[in-house]
N, C-alpha and C positions, 0 to 999 in steps of 0.2 A: 804439373797437373795439366791434363788435356782440356782444351776448351770445350765447354758443353754447348749442345745445340739448343734451339728454341724449344720451350715447353718440355724439355727432357728432365728437368729437375737438376739436382747436383750430381754429376758423374765424375768419378776420378779413378785413377789407377793406383792400387795399393802397392806397398813395397814388396809383397809376395807375388806380384805379377797379375793378380786377379783384379777385376773391375768391380766397383761398388757405386751405388747411387742412393739418393735419399730425396724424399719430398716432405714438406711440412703439412701436417694434417690440420683440420679445423680447430682441434683443441690445443694446437701448438706443439704437439709431439712430432717426432721425426720417424718416418718409416724408411728403413734401409733395405736394399735389395742387393744381391751379389750375382756375379756371372763370370765366365771365362773370357768374354769379349765385351767391347763397348756396346755393340749393337744389341747384344742379349740383355744387358742391363737397361738400355733405352727402352726395349720392348716391355720389360717388367715394370719400369716406371710408368710407361704409358698405360698399361693395364691397371696399375694401382690408381692412377689418376682417374680413369674411367669408373673404377669401382667406387671411389670416394664421391665422384660426381653423381653417381646413381644412388648414393645414400646407403651403400652396402658396406658391411664390416670387412676390414682387411684381415686375411688370415696370416698367421705368423709365417715368415719366410722359411723357417725350418720345420714347418708342420709335417709330421710323418703321415704317410699314406694311411696307415692303420687308424690314426687319430681322426683323419678326415672321414674315412669310410664309416666309422662309428658315429661321428657327428652327423653325417649325411643321413645315416640310417635312422637315427633318433629324432633329428630336427626336421628333416625334409620328407624322407620316404614314408614315415609313419602317418603323415597327413594325406598321402596320395594313393596308398595301396591298401588292400584288404589285410585284416589281421593275419589270416592264414598265409598270405603271400609274404607279409613282413616276417613271420616266424621262419619261413623258409630262407629268406634273405639273411636274416640274422644268424642262423645256424651255418649257412654256407660261408659267410664272411668270417665268422668267429672261428670256425673249425678248420677252414681250408685256405682262404685267401689271405687273411691278415697274418697268419703265421709265415706265409711265403713272401709277401711284399710289404708287410705292415711297417717295417723299420725304414724303408726307403722314403726319402723326402718326396712329398707330393710334387713339388716343383721340378724334381729331377727324374720322376718316373718315366721310363722310356718304353717304346714298343718291345724292345729286347727283354726288359724286365717282365712284361706281361707274357710274352711268348715262353720265356723260361719257366714262369709260374705254371702255365698250362701244361707244359711238358712234364714238370714234376708231379702235378696232380694226376696226370694220366699214368705216370710211372708208379704212383702209390696205389693204383688200382681203381681210381674213380672212372666211371663210364664217360665216353665221349659226350653223351648227351648232358651229363651233369656238368662237365667242364664247359660245354657250350652255354649252359645256363649261368655258370660263373662269369663267363665273358660278357653275357648280356647284362648282368647286375653291375659288373665293374664299368662297363660302357655307360650305363645309365648314370651311375654315380659320378663318373668323370665328366660326363656331358654337363652335369650341373656345376661341377667345379669350373668348367670352361665358361659357362654363363656367368658365374660369379667372378670371373677374371682371376681365379686362383692358379690357373695354368694357361699357357698360351695356346695349346692345342691338345685335343683329346688323343692320347697315345693309343687308345683302344681302336681308333679309326684305322690305324695302320697295322692291325693284327687280325689274322684270320682265325676264327674259332675252329676247334676240331669239328669235323663233319660226323655227326652220329650215324651209326648204322640203324636202319629202320627195324624196329622190333618186329619179329615174325608174328603175323596174325595166325591164330589157331582157332578158327571158327568150328563149331560142332557141325557135323553132317546132319541132314534131316532125320535119319534114323537114330542118331545119337541124341538129338533134341527130344525125340519121342521117348527114348529110354530115360533121359534125365527127368522129364516131367512125370513119367510113370513112377519113378523112384521118389519124387518129391510129393506125391499125392498124399502121403501120410505125414509129411513134415509140417511143423507149425508155420514155416515160412514158404509154403508152397506158392502162394500168390506172388511173393517176391520174385521167384524164379520164372513164373509164368509172365509177369510183367516185363522182366528183363529180356526175355526171349521174344516177346511180341511187340514191345515198344522201343527197345534199344535205349532206354533211359540210362544215364550214367549212374554209378553207384551212389554218389552223393545226392543225386536227384531222387533216386528211389528211397533212400533212407530218410530224406527230408520231406517226403510226400505226406500230405495231410488228408484226412477224410474230406475236409472242406474243398480240396482240390479235385475231388472225384464225383462225377455224376454217373452212377451205375445205370440208371434208367436210360439216360441219353448215350450211354456207352462212350464216355469221354472223360479224359483227365487233363488238367492244366498244370504245366510245370511252372511253379512260381518261386520255389526256393530250393536250396540244397543245404545239407548239414555237414559240418566239418568239426573235427576235434582240434582245438588250439591249445597253446600253453595256458591260456586263461580259462579254458573250459569249452563247452559246446557252443558253436556259433551257427546261427541260421542266416544265410545270406541269399540275396537274389542271384539268379544265374548271371554269368559274366556278360553275355551278349544279348542283343535283342532277339536273335534267332533262337537262343537257348530258352527264352521265355515263349512257350509254345503250347498249342492244344494238340492232343493226340487222341485219335479215335481208336477205341478198343474193340478187339474181336470178342465174340461170345465166350471163348475159353478163358479170357482174362476177367470178364465181369463175373462169370460163374465162380472162378477162384477167389475173387475179391469178396463175393457174398459169403462163401464158406469161411474166409478169413475173418470177416467181421464178426460172425457168430463165435468163432474160436477166441477172438480177442475179448469180446464181452465176458466170456466165461473166465478168462485169465484176470480181467479187471475185478470181477466179483471175488475171486479167490484172494487177490492182493489186498482188497479193501482200502484202508486209508493209506497204504504204502504206494498206491498207484499214482504215477505222475500223469496228470491230465494235459498232455501236449497236443492231442488230436492227431498224433502220428499214426500212419497206417502200419508201419513196420517198427516194432519196438522190442525192447528187452522184456523180460517177464514182469517187470514192474512199471512198464509204460515209458521208460526213458529211451533215448536214441541208442542204436546198436553200434557197438565198436566194430570197425571194419576188420580188425584183426580177429575178433571173436567170431564174426560172421564167417571168415575164411576157415578158421581152425576148427570151430565147433559145428558148423553146418555145411558150408559149401564143399570143402575138400572131402569130408566123410560121405557126402551125398554122391560126389563123383565116383569115389571108390566103390560105394555100394552098387552103383549102376554099371560098374565095369568100364568107366570112361577114363580117358587120359587126364592127367593133372593139368589144368589150365588156370588162367587168372579169371577172376570175376569179370573183369573188363572184356574178356573174350566172349561173354554172353552178349554184349553189345555188338561185337563183330558178327556173332552168329546170327543175331536178329537182322542185321543189315544184309548179310550174305544171303540169308533165306529169302528176304524180300526181293532182292535183285534176281536171284535164280528163279523165282516164281513169276518173273516178268513185270514186277512193279516198276514204274518209271523212276529213274534215279532222282528226279526232282522231288518226288514224294518221299523217297527214302531220306533225302537230305533234310526235308522239313520235319520228319519224324525224329531224326537223330539230333536235330538242332545245330547242324553244321552251318558255318557262316555263309558258305556258298557251295554250289554244286561241284565245283572243281575239287574241293576238299574231299567230298564223298567219293568222286571218281578216282582221285589219287590214292586214297586209302584202300579202296576196294578194286584196284586195277587187276587183282588176281582173278576177279570174276569175269572180266571182259572177254577172255577167250571163249568161255562158255556162252556168253551172250552173243558173241560173234557167230558161233556155230549154230545157235538157235535161230539167229536171223537168216543165215544161209539156208537152213532147213525149211524155214517158213517160205522163203523165196522159191525153193524147189517145189514145195507143195502147190504154191500159187501157179507157177508156170506149167506144172504138170497137168493142171486142170484147165488150162487155156486151150 
């Protein structure tokens, strides 16, 4: 038996050539660890001793990665993230990650295991952006495992996530915006499309907007909440960032549309009677409840585009259309950033870099006019 070093606990070489070690816990039980080298076992014992010293529970030496990820999701992540985010994490791990690496022991999980997992997910047809999100969730979970001394080092630190291709932005042109609003004039959700194109609010912010958040006389709205559908039902949450909680000044075309919408909604409420859900929402189903995003796209938005002879785009492209329209009309990018609720102006300029050549040409034309008059 090899002589053990100070504070290493009991370390010995087994008859099969592997190394093993053990420490005695407070309750008198023994905790065993294993490795291919003496130094590896010594590191594991030291980590176990730190964990015991910090008052944290020791995980089983043979704990599988899938078991740990599920434990982390339910015990740790649930306390620190929104329900909608948790739902996304749970689905991603359950359907895609755990089937790939779940049986691998947590202590033996390697960068090669993660790299292979990502490659297989891409081969299955998942988008690079989704696999990048998988990497972010795995990295977060393993970072916690490292803090709990369940692993010596986070293997996700040594793996590069796939670089996603930027989704092509498809903003509507000014004349297309006009056609869309003309087609929406007779639609029960006309004001929704007017606000989308004049404020750039996100879909969840629009569908979570309340009448209490709007001052038509002052031509102003305040973004205070968003609505999302979760496995547990509808959830109203605050915007994620400070910049997302914002005031937006409305043009007259928006306040006029809202005034018409308010009258139309009161009529719907009278028809619904006791079946109406009094949630104070601006945009609702015909019974006052929140609008399902899928229903909005299938029953209203896409038919509206088709009726106006416009290309098929995402609802989110209305936000891009609003930003592009403002920038091409000479509105300062800082103002655009504030209306959209971006964290900083660099985000705005990065997303709408396609507008820069037009702005550059406009700047040159302005200089030409100035110097021609000198």
